[in-house]
PADOTI-255216 format. One record per atom (N, C-alpha, C): y, x, z. Coordinates in steps of 0.05 Angstrom, whole numbers, plus 5000, padded with zeros to 4 digits. Example, Ala and Ser with C-alpha at 12.3 -4.5 7.8 and 13.67 -1.06 7.14 Angstrom:
2
488652645156 491052465156 493452645156 495552575142 497952735143 500152585157 
end
This chain:
475
551347714714 547247774704 546447604711 544347594693 541547344694 539847434712 538047324718 536247304733 533947464733 533447464703 531147714689 532947984698 534448044694 535648364697 536148374727 536948204741 536848304768 533748334776 531948184773 529448244783 528148514773 528648564740 528348824735 529249074752 531549014755 532949174778 531649224802 531349024820 529649004843 526849104832 525849084824 523049204817 522649484818 525749644801 525949874802 526849974817 528249904837 529149954866 526550004889 524649784883 522249764905 521450004887 520850004863 518750274860 520550584870 523450644873 524350824884 523650834911 523050604926 522150624958 519250774948 518050604930 515450714940 514851084932 516951134917 516851484907 517751584932 519551454941 520951714968 518751734980 516551484996 515551515016 513251695006 512551684983 510151924971 511752164970 514252254964 515752574967 515752564999 515652425025 515952515043 513352595059 511952445047 508952525052 508152815046 508552855018 508353105007 509853305014 512953335025 514653475037 514253625058 512353395083 512453355101 509653545106 508153475098 504653515104 504653745101 504953985084 504754235090 505854385103 507854265123 509254515136 509054375171 507454155172 508354095190 505654215214 503654245206 502254435230 503654775233 505054875214 506055175222 507955035240 509454815230 511554715253 510854665280 509054525284 507854475302 506854735329 505654965317 504955125324 507455355337 509355375319 511555465336 513555315354 512555015359 514354915385 511154855400 509255095401 507255125422 505854845426 505554785408 503554495400 500454565403 499054385420 496254375421 494554365389 492554495386 490554345358 491654005353 490753905374 490353625363 492853435366 495353635367 497853435358 498253415325 496853615312 496953585282 496253165277 493253215290 492052905288 493952725295 495552835319 497052545328 498952555314 500452725299 503152685285 502752545256 500152675254 499352495216 499052145232 497552185249 496551905260 499451695272 500651795276 502751735288 504351525268 504651665252 506251495226 505151225221 501551275216 500751005216 500250825229 500350875258 500250725277 502150545276 505250655279 507850475275 507850325255 506750355231 507050265210 505550065208 503050105217 500349865221 501849585246 502949785263 503549485287 506549375280 508249455265 510449285254 510549205236 508349235213 507849125180 507848785185 506648735203 505648415209 508748265221 509848435239 512348375247 514648345226 515048625208 516748545190 515848305172 513548265154 512148055145 513447725155 512647725180 513347435193 516047425190 518347605193 521447595192 521347525163 520447615137 520247625106 520047255104 518647185120 517046975108 519146715119 520346755142 521146585156 524046605142 525946845138 528046845125 528346835100 525546935083 526546845054 527447035039 527947345054 529447525037 529247745049 528647915035 527348195039 529648425041 532148385035 533948625028 534948735050 536548565072 536548605092 533948735107 532148655109 530048775120 529449065111 530549165089 529449425076 532749555085 534449535084 535349555093 535949665129 534849505142 534849605166 532249755166 530249725163 528149835162 528050195152 529250165134 530850425125 531650625142 532750515153 535050625189 532950795204 531050695204 528450845216 527651055205 526651045184 526851295165 529051515165 530751435165 533451615167 533851775195 533151575218 533151685242 530251915249 527851775238 525951955243 525552185227 526852205204 526752455193 529652695206 530452555213 532552805228 531952785260 530752565269 528752745290 527353025287 526752905264 524053135255 525753395247 527753445239 529053585224 530453705257 531253595274 532153715302 530153835319 527753755317 524753845322 525054075350 526454045373 527154185395 523854135412 522654045411 519653965423 518053845398 514653945415 513253815399 513053505409 514253395427 514053105432 516352875415 518753125411 520053015388 520053035364 517953165357 516653175325 515252945330 512952895347 510952635348 512952415351 515252405365 516552095370 518652115345 518852335326 520452225299 517752175273 515552225278 514152125265 513051765277 512751655300 513051495307 515851245291 517051375299 520051265282 519751145260 519951415239 519551405211 516951215204 514651195219 513251035213 514150735218 515550705228 516750355234 517550225210 519250475196 520850345174 518550415146 516650485155 514650415129 513050185138 513550015159 512649755167 513949465144 515649535135 517349365114 515549345088 513949525085 511849485056 510449195055 510149185079 508848745079 510848585065 513748565079 515348465063 516648505031 515248705027 515248854993 514048624984 511948704987 508648594975 509748334968 510248214997 510947824996 513047744977 514148014978 516747874961 515147944925 513948104921 513048204897 510347904888 509247894907 507747624903 509347374898 511247284908 513147054901 514947104874 514247304870 516747314840 515247394826 512547424820 510947494800 509747304789 507647244773 506147134756 503647244770 502247054773 498647124778 498347364752 498347264728 496747524704 498447664705 500847654716 501148024709 501948084738 501248054761 501948134786 500448414786 497648414778 496248704781 497948884775 497748784743 500349044733 502749174749 503748954754 506048974772 506049204800 503449234816 502149244829 501549614833 500049554804 499749904797 501950004784 503949944777 505950114771 507550134801 507349984817 508750104833 506650274851 504750284853 501850514870 503150674846 503550664831 503750914815 506651174821 508550944827 510751054843 509951214862 507951134870 508251314906 506551564899 505251484882 503151794864 504951894852 507551864842 508952074824 510252184850 511452144867 512652184890 510652394902 507952404908 506752534917 506252784902 506152714870 506652944850 508953124846 510852944854 514053094847 514353284883 513053194901 513653294934 514653574925 511253724927 511053904926 513154144908 515053974885 516854104879 518854184888 520254014906 521854064925 520754184944 519154304952 518254524968 518554814963 519254794933 519355014926 522755074931 524654974939 527055064949 526955074978 526054804984 525354795016 525554995030 522255205025 522555335035 523655595032 525455635018 527655855016 529955825034 530755535042 533355515065 532555665091 535055775089 534556025119 537956045127 538955805141 541555785145 541855575172 544655575178 544455365204 546955195199 546754985200 547954715200 549654625221 551954835233 552754695255 551054885284 549554695302 547454755318 544854775311 544754645282 540754675283 540854865266 538354935260 537455165245 535954995218 536755085196 535155015177 533255205166 531055145164 529855295154 527555175140 525055305133 522655255111 521254965128 521355005161 519254755169 522154555176 524154605185 526254395186 527154265165 527254355143 529454275122 528254015108 524854005112 523553755099 525053455117 525253485141 526753305151 529953205149 531153375138 534153365130 534353255104 532453445092 531453345055 531353025056 528952915067 527952635071 530252485084 531952515102 534152325117 536552285095 537052515086 539352445058 537452345036 536052305031 534452165007 534051885014 533351755039 533251535046 535951435057 538451635054 540851535058 542151405033 541351595014 542851524980 541151274981 538651274988 537151014981 537850714990 540050815015 541250525023 542950445004 544650544989 546150524968 545750424940 543250514942 541250394920 541050174916 539750054933 538749804949 541049624954 544249784964 546049524965 546149364940 546749614924 547749564897 545749394872 543349524871 541049464855 538649164867 538849244887 536448994902 537848774898 535848564895 537348254897 534448084902 536047904918 533347674935 533447504911 531747534889 531947384866 529747114867 530446914858 528546684874 526446624867 524346504875 520146614858 521646494841 519346594823 520046484798 519746164791 516946044805 516545804803 519245614812 521945724824 524545554822 526045684804 525845974800 527846034771 527746044747 524846004740 523745934711 522545754707 522845714678 520245454674 517845714669 515645574659 513545754644 510445634648 507845754642 505745624647 505045614673 505545754696 504345614722 503745344731 502645364745 501145104751 501545034781 502344794790 504144724822 501344514826 500644474852 499244354857 500844204887 499943944881 502343774904 500643784929 502243734942 501543644981 500343424977 499243304988 497643064994 499942925007 500442614998 502942455013 501742295029 502342185045 501442015071 500341735056 497741765061 496541585041 495541535024 495541795013 495341824978 493442064976 492142054958 490342304945 492042474936 490742814941 491542914920 491842954897 494243114885 494343044858 493543164848 493243124821 492943344792 494243514788 493443734786 494843904783 496943854753 499443964764 501643804736 503044124726 504644114701 506144334699 507744334715 509544584714 510344744732 514044504733 515344354750 517544154754 519144314742 521244174732 523744294719 525944344749 527744434742 529144644770 530544384788 531044194775 532444044784 531543774803 528543854798 526143584816 525543764845 526043504858 524743634890 521643644887 520543854903 517843904906 516644014926 515943914938 514044044951 511144134953 510444424949 507444464941 506844624974 503544564968 501844664990 500044754987 499244964988 496945164962 496145424976 494345554967 492945754976 494545904949 494945754925 496445974903 498746124906 498446214893 501546434897 503846294884 504046034877 506645944867 508045924894 511545834884 512845744915 511945514934 512345414954 511745274967 513845184979 515945274977 518645084995 520344894967 521644804983 523544604964 524644744947 524444644921 525044804892 528144594884 529644624906 532044574897 534544754894 536944634878 538944894876 538345114860 535245084849 534545434843 537045504825 537445434809 539945564789 542845664809 542345704834 544645894851 542246234846 544546324857 542446624871 541146554899 541546434911 541546514933 537646454938 536946444952 533846424965 533046184965 530646024958 530545744970 531345625002 530645464999 530945335021 530045465054 531545525064 529645705096 530245525120 530145255111 530245075142 527945045146 525045015123 522745035132 521845155152 519445115164 518545325180 515645415169 514945655152 512845745137 510245675153 510645725178 508445745205 507145535215 508945265208 508445015228 505744925224 504445015211 501544965214 499345145205 500845385212 499245585201 496645665223 495045705220 492145815223 491046135226 490846315242 490546485240 487146505223 485346365238 482246355234 483046245207 484246035207 483545915168 484046115151 485846235160 486746455139 485946655129 484246795159 483347025149 481047075162 479846805154 476646835174 474846735141 476446685126 474946605103 473446755082 471246685074 470046915065 471547035040 472447045027 474447195004 476047335017 477347265037 479547445049 478647675072 475647555084 474347815094 473247995077 472247985064 471048095034 473248335025 476048175024 477948355013 479348495036 479248445060 479648645073 478048895089 475948765085 472849035093 473549225062 474849165039 474649315014 477849455015 479649325035 481849515030 482049745055 479549705078 479449935107 477650105091 474950005079 473050245071 474850435042 476550255030 478050425004 478850625024 481150595041 483050815052 481551005074 479450855086 478051005102 475951265091 474651225064 473851445044 475851535041 478951465032 480551565015 480751825035 481651785062 482751975080 480752175087 478652045090 476452285099 475752415075 475652395057 476052605029 477352705026 480352735036 482652845039 482453085055 481452935086 480353125107 479253445092 476753245078 474253475074 474753635060 476353615036 476753715013 478054055016 480754105034 481354355034 479654515052 478454365066 476054635085 473254675066 473054535046 470954565031 471954755006 474254655004 475254944975 476355144989 476755175022 476955495028 473555685031 472155435038 469655595036 468255645022 468355475004 466655604982 467055664946 470755674957 472655784935 474855874936 475255954964 477256074974 480256084956 479455794955 483155644946 485155784973 486955834958 489055924969 492055684976 493455724987 495855554986 496255404955 497155624943 497455644910 494455424902 492155534901 490055374889 489755014907 490354994923 490254764940 492654574920 494954714913 497054544898 496254524877 496254644864 494554544837 492354324830 490954384851 488754144856 490353874867 491553924881 492853614890 494853554858 495253664852 497853634825 496253474808 493953664804 492353524777 490853284784 491253204814 489252924827 492252774823 493652784829 495952574822 496352544794 496252774773 496152654742 494152454743 491552484755 489652304741 489652054758 490751964782 490951834800 493351604783 495451764777 497751624762 495951524732 495251674720 494151574696 491951374698 490351324728 488151084725 490050884737 492650874746 493650614753 495450484734 496950704710 497650524690 494750544669 491250594673 490250524655 488550174665 489550154689 489049914705 491049734698 493649824700 495649554693 494949444669 494149734646 493649654614 490949354618 488749424629 485949264632 485749124650 489249044662 488848784676 490248584665 490648644639 491548424616 489548154608 487948294606 485348224592 482648224617 482448394634 480148334648 481248274685 479148084692 479847944725 480148174738 481248124755 481248234784 478748214798 477248084801 474748124814 472848344791 472948344771 471048464752 472348744755 475248774755 476149124755 475049144782 475449044810 474349084834 471249244831 470149064824 466749164815 465749374804 467849404782 468149624758 468749884778 470249874802 471950074816 469850124839 467549944845 466250004869 463750144858 463650084829 461150204829 461250474816 464850624810 464550834801 464751014840 466750884855 466251054879 463051084886 461750864878 459350934898 457051094880 458251104852 457351434830 457851634841 460051654852 462451974858 460751934883 459951754906 459551854933 456451994936 455151804915 452451904914 452652244886 453852234878 454552624867 454552764887 456652684906 457552864923 455452984943 453452754948 450852804966 449152984957 449052914929 446553074913 448153354907 450553424905 451253634897 452853844913 454353704934 456653844947 455153904981 454253744989 452853725014 451954015017 451154085005 448254404996 449154444969 451154624960 452054754936 449054924929 448954924906 446455114894 448155254865 447055534858 447855654832 450355774834 450655834824 453556084820 456955924828 457856104824 461355964831 461355744808 461555824786 462255654760 461355354770 458155454769 456855124782 458854904805 458255134820 458954894848 462454844847 463554994826 466454904820 466154704806 463854684781 464654404770 462954174779 461254204788 460054004810 463253864821 463254044845 466253984856 467453784832 469353954822 470953774803 469953564789 467653444790 466453274781 466953074801 465353124820 465752864839 467752874857 469952904852 472852964859 474052814838 474352944811 474452684792 473952404790 470552334801 469552064793 470752014828 471752074841 472651904872 475251784861 477052044856 479651954841 480051694815 477651704803 476951464781 477851244790 475551154811 474750954822 476950754836 478851044853 480650924871 483050704864 483750714833 485950564824 484750244818 482250314815 481049994805 480649884821 479450014850 479549884876 481749794891 483249964891 486049864901 488249664891 488249624870 489649454854 489049194850 486349254851 484648944843 484748804879 483748954895 484148834918 486948694927 489348914928 491248734931 492748514912 492048524889 492848384877 490648054885 488448094885 485647854894 487147734921 488447944945 488647854969 491447704956 493847784948 496547544937 494747334930 492647334923 492546994903 491046784919 489046914941 487446684959 488746644987 491546814990 492246705018 494746625009 495446425024 498446265022 501046445011 502246324997 505046384984 506346435003 506946195022 509046125035 509646255058 506846465072 506946745088 505346885083 505546995052 504847255039 505747485053 508347405075 509347755080 507447815106 507247665116 505447665143 502547715133 501647575114 499147675108 498647935100 500247985084 500148375071 501148545086 502348375117 502748575145 500048575152 498148465157 495548435161 493448625146 494348585113 492848755100 493849085111 496149085112 496149375111 495449485136 496849345154 494249415196 492349505186 490949295165 487449425170 487549705162 489049745133 488950015122 490150095142 491850205154 493850295169 491050455197 489950295207 487550295221 485050495206 485050475181 482550665172 483650855164 486650905156 487351225151 487751355178 487151225198 487651355227 485051465229 483951255227 480551385234 479151505215 479051495194 477951645172 478451975179 480752065176 481052355188 478852415208 479052165232 477952295251 475352305253 473852155240 471052215220 471052395213 471952455184 471152665175 472452975193 474752935205 474353265215 472753405226 471053135244 468753275250 466753345248 466353215233 463853305212 463953475193 465553675180 466553775171 464053935154 462554035182 459954235173 457254015170 457353715169 455153575168 455153315149 456753425122 457353305091 455053105094 452353115102 450653015093 451352665114 451452675141 452952535156 454952315143 457352535142 458952415142 459352215112 459452365090 458252235065 455951965064 453752035077 452751815079 453851595091 454551665114 456651355125 458751235107 459451435091 461851365066 459651145048 457651275035 455851215016 454550815041 453350895056 453050585063 455550395068 457550495071 459550325073 460650175046 460250315021 460550224993 458350054991 456350064995 454149964991 454849635002 455149705026 456649405036 458549205028 460349365024 462449215007 461249164981 459749264962 458949234938 457448964940 454948934964 453948754967 455948484976 457148494989 459148324999 460848134970 461748414953 463048264935 461048144921 459248194914 456748084894 456147814906 455947794930 454847524937 457047354946 460247474947 462647274945 463647234914 462747294893 464147374875 465347174859 463246954865 465846614854 468446614866 467846674893 470346564900 472346784901 471747044891 474647224892 476147124871 477946964868 479446854841 480746684861 483546634846 485346494860 485146144848 484346074871 484345714878 485945584869 485245424851 486445244836 488045064855 485544974866 486444714885 485044734909 487344604929 486144574954 485844344973 482644294967 482244034988 482843995005 484043705015 483943665048 484343375043 484043315072 483943005080 485342885093 487343125101 491043165122 491343325114 494743345107 496343515100 496643735125 496343675148 495943915157 493444055162 491643955151 489344135148 489544335112 490944375106 492244495084 494944735086 495544685111 496844875116 496245155121 497545315101 497745645101 494645665112 
end
C-alpha cells in the first residue's frame, strides 16, 4: 500500500472520529436533562454535566498534543483516548447517581482531548494550500454526526429492557450505544489509521523549506524541498517538517530523538500579534455560537411554541446549512486566502448579530413576520460560522511552529473549551435580556474585526524566520 492510499484511509478514519463526536453530542443532549431529573439532580447539574465534558477536554488537550509532538505518532494516542470515551459512556449507561453521571461526562471529555493531536497530525501531513479544505471537510464530518444523531434517537427512545443488572431505556441507551460505537471505532483505527510521515519527508512537491542558521553562517535563502535522501534540519514557523528528513522511504515516522521543545518558549509562540488575534477569534466564535445555541430553544418556545418535533426539525435544517457552508468554504479556499475568508466570515457574523438586535430582541408584527425574522437571523449566524471556524484553524496551523503543532493545537482547543463553558453561562442568565446578551456578542465581534483589520498583513504563513542565533528561532 503506497503512502497516498494510507494517507487517504487515515483521513477517512479521522472523519469517522469527528462524526462520532457529533453523534455523541446529538444523542445525549436531548435526554440528559430528564435523566438527571430521574436521579434527583438539582437544575444546576445540567450546566455542570454539559460543562464537564468541555472542562476535561480543555485540560487534557495540551497534554495529548505535547505527547504527539514528542512521539511524532498519533495512532497510539487515539487508541488510548478512545478508552476514556468507552469508559465514560459506559458510566453514563450505568447512571446509578447524579455524581456518576457527572463523572461520566468528565471521563468522556478526556478522550476528546486527543483532537489536538489529530489537528497536529493533519498539519504535518497536508500542504498549506490544501489544509483549509481538509479542515473544512473534517469539521463537516462532526456536523454530519450532529445531523444524523437525532435519527438514532428514534430507535433509542424505544428501548425498554434489561441487560443483566442494568436497565436499558431511552435515558440510559445513548450511553451503551455510544460505548459500542467507540469500541467499533477502535478496530477501524487499528486497521485503517497510519502514522504516515510528513509530506516534506514522504513526497516531493512545491513546498518550500527554510534552512536553520548554521553556526557562524547567515540564514539561507528559500530552497526547493530536498530529495528524500538528503539530511536537512529545518527550523521555521511554516508548517513544513522540521525534523531530520532521513530514511523517509520507510513507513515509520521521522526521527523521534530530537526534542521539539528544546528551544520552545510559550511567550514567543503564543504572544505574537497574529497568534493572539487567532486565539481571540477562536474564543469569540465559540462563545457566540454556544450563547446562541442556549438562547434559541427558549426563544422558539416563547414566540413560536415549538416542541420537540419543531426544534428537531430546526436543528436538522441548521445542520444541513452548516455542512453545505463547510463544503463551500472548502471550495472557496482553493482560490481565496485564509485571511480573506476570515474577514468575510466576521462581516457575516456581525451583520447577523445586528439583525438579531434589530428584529429579535423585541419582535413585532404577526407570527409570520416574527418567524421570518428569526429564520433570517439564524441563517446568517450559521452562514458565517464555517468561514470563521475553518480560516482561523488553518491560519493558526500556519503561523505556529510545525514541530510543536500538537501542543499549540491543544492550547487553541483549550481556549475554545473555555468559550464553550462561558458562552452558555452568559446566555443562560440573559434569555430575558437579549439586548445585553446580543450587545456583548456584537461588541466582541467588532473587537475581533478591528484586531483582524489591524493585523491583516501578519495573518499569513511566514516565509522566513529572521534570527541572529539559532536558539532565537526555536518553535
